[in-house]
N, C-alpha and C positions, 0 to 999 in steps of 0.2 A: 680374455670375455668376465664380468663387472662377476665378484657371486652374488650381487642385490640385484642384478637385472633382471633377471629369472620370475623373483616373486617381485618386485612391481610390475614388470606387463601382465604376471598371471591374477593379482591385484585388479590389475588396469580391466585385463579384459571380462574379471566377475564380477565390477562393478556392471559393466557396459554392458551384460548378457541380463544381468539384474533387474536396470535402470529402462530398457534400451528403447522399450516397447513404450510405458508413463511420454518417454522423451521423444516420439518419432519423426514426430515434425517441424522438428530444430536443427539444420545443418548446423554440422560441425563447427567450431570456432577456430582458430589456431591459438594457443597453448604461448601464456603468457612465458617467458620467464623464468624455472622455479628459484626461490626463495630461500631452499631449504631440501639438505640431500635424505630427507629420513624418506623414506620407504613406502608409506601411506596416503603420507603427505604429497610426491612425484608419482604412485601411481592414479589418485584421485583427481590431481591438476589433469594426467592428459584424457583421463576418463571422462569429467567433464565438459572435457573442452569440446569433447566429442559429441557430448550425448548432447553441443549445439548453449552450454552459456557461455557467455562473453568474457572476458579478461578479469574485470574484476569482481569477478560474477565466482568465476570457478576456483580464483584465488581462494575465495571463503572459504569456498565448501572443502579444499582440499586442507586449513589448514584445522576448517572441522571434524572435519574425516580424522585427522591426524590428532584430535585431542579427543573427538571418542573413544580410539582403537587405548589411548594412555587411560580411558576413564575407566575402557569399560575390560584391561587388558586382553584386550583380540581382536585382532580385523573381523569386521563385519560385513560384506559390502551388500549385504542384501539392506542394510539397514542404513536407510538416507539418513544422514544426519538432523538432528529438527530440535533438539536439545541445545537451551536457550547458552548454558554455560559453556557447549562447544565451539559457541561464535563470538563468545567471549562478550552476550549482552550484559547487560545489567542487572542486580538481582531486585527481584518487583513484593516486595514496594518500595517506589526509587525515594528513594530522597529529594527533595525540589523539588518535585514533579510539577506542571503543568496538574491545572486543576482537574478532575474525572469527570469523565460522560458517562451519560451509559454503556451498559456491558454488547447491549445491540439498539445501537439506532435506528435498524427497520432501514422503509424506505426512503432513499437519498437523495432526494431531487437538486439539480445543480440547476439555479436558472441562472437566466441573460439579467435580467429587472429589478424592482423593487415592486415590477405592478402581479411580475411573477410570479414571486417570493410570498406573496398577500394573496394571494386565488391561488395557489396551492396550499399554504397553510390552512387556512380557509377553508382547505377540501383534506381537512386532515392529513395530510404529510407528515409528519411527524419529524424532517430530518431536513432543514433549507440551509440549500445556500447559494450566495446570491456573487453573479460571477456575471463584475461591472467590465469592459472591457471602454476606456479611454485614458487620448493623454491629459484632458480637462481636469485639472487637479480639483475648484470647485465642482461640478459636472461629478468626479467623485461621491466628495465627500456630501453633496447635495444627493446621491440615488445611496449612500452606508444609512446617512440617516433614513430617507422615507424607507426602506431595505426591515429597519431598528422597527419600525413608528407599527409596515404595513402586519408584523406577527405576533403587533402588543396586541392579548387581548384574545391569545390562541395560544395552543400549547406547542409550538413548533419551533424546534431549537432551531436559531438560525449563526448558521459562520460564511465567514467574506472570505473568502477568497482575494490570496496577494494586499489586499493592503489592509492593511497590520495595526497605521496611527488611526486611521479612521473606527475604523471600529472601537478604536477600544474609549473610542473619543464619545462616540453613539452609543456605545454600551450593547453594545452586540452581546451574545452567547460568548463566541464564537470567534476561530480564522484557519483557513484551509493556505497551505503554502506547499508551490514543491518545494522539488534540491535544490532550482538552484536558490527561490530566492529566503531558503531557508542558511545554505550556504554564505551567501549577503550576510546577515546580519550577523551585523555586530556584537559582543560578546557582552557590552552594556543593552542592544534592545532586544538582545533575544531574551534578558534579564528581568527590561523593561517590560516587554510581550506578555514572561511567567506570573511577575508583580502584579497585573493587572486585575490578575482572576478570569480572567479568560481563556477559555479553549481550546487547545494548541489542535490540529488533526493536518498530520504531512501526506503528501504523494511517494510513492518509493516502488517501483518495476526491479529490481530484486534484492541479491544474499546484497548485496552495498552499501547501495542506498535503503535498507530500512537498516542495517547495521547505523551508516549515516545516522538518521532518523532519531534510532534509540537513544541514541545519545544526550538528543536535546530532549528529552526524559516525555515525548510527546503524548497528548488524548485519546487519542487514535493513527492506525496507520492506516495508510490508504492503500489499494494492492491493484496496480493493472499495467498497462491498460490489459486488458482479458484476451478481449475480442477485438479483431482492426475496428477502428473508429475515424469518422473522417473531420471531428469537427478541431481536429488540431495535429500537427504535425509531428509525431511518437518519437525520440529517438529512441528507441527500444522496440522490436520490432515483438507484433502476441505474445503475450504469458502464457495462455494457455491455459483447463483447470486443471490440467496436474500440475503444472508451477504454482498452482494458487493454492494447492489443496498441499503443496508441502510446507507456502511460504505460511500457509492460514493454524499448523503445525508448529511452527520456528517460533511464531508469534502471539503463542495461544493467550498471555494474556494481558495484550491490549484488547481493546474493543474494535474491529475492523471494516475494512470499506471495498468492499470489489468494484470494481470500476469498468468500463472503456467495451462501448461497442456492444453492454448490458440489454436484450430485450427479452419480456414475458416469455418467449420459446426459451431461452438459455438460464430461467431462474432456475431454477429445479435440480440441475448442473453442477451452476456456482455455488451455490444453497449447500449439493452436499461436503462441496470444502471445508464446512462448517464454521464459512461467514458471517458475521451476522446482522450484516446490513449491507444494498447493494444499491450502490449512485447511479444515475438515472440519469438522458440529460434529453434525445431524438427519440425515449420512448415515452415519453411529459410534451415538450411542445413541439412537436413536430405530429400530434394525437391533433384527429378530427374529432375528437369528445375529451381536453384536456385531464379534466374530471376522471368521466366514465375509468378513462386510463390512469390514470391513478388508483380507485378505485381499487381496478381489475391488480394492477403491482403489488398493491397491501396485501391485497386478502390470498396471492401469496406467495407474499414471507410470514404470512400468519396471522396482521390483523393491521 
């Protein structure tokens, strides 16, 4: 029997015992093959898989736990890794980063068309996103231009979902990209977007995606889906507030947006994680009185 195996098993159990309550809602996941024989790495890889983290995220956490142990000089099962350097995040301020945006973006309304964008901008919502779905390139360009015009004369910050070329052409404040959209950008396209001066927000659904987003040096990080949502098919399970709090600690140098199934009744627990902005869709679009709903949501955010 290996002399290191009892130590690995003991560390694995200590991590699970320390953090099992926080992640009790997540079913265990298959552990990926270990990429290192380092005992702390192997213990954390197994423990984080048992705690419900998918393979790519368990791998990120295992590497971070090993790095944390080397940095601190001792293994600490109770200290969930949250130091950016242990995950290999870039030192801040970033070199050649996207243009900055406010640290707290406030209420962030994700809206289906330019008419909704203008309506919520006039209602005082500080950050709005046009998420316009169409296969018609001309219609997309018209809607993006209309959204830019719709926020003119208001203080609202307008992000365009996906359609970054049209956003540049129309002079939007920023763009928001999902992981697949970000991965599909050629390096020259990413540099063109950065050079345009537009702000960039990136969706993330766990540790591995946060690390990929950080490599692009965006303006803000969106994290979710926090709760179940029927708006789109999600590749990952709802992350919940315990994971959101851990993500917020790690990405604390960024403006952060929590998104996914969040209504007024969940605002207090979401804000308690430390995020500075909450994105909503149905809480406004499906409300009987969208302006009144927006006012209540903004009040819950403190402004």
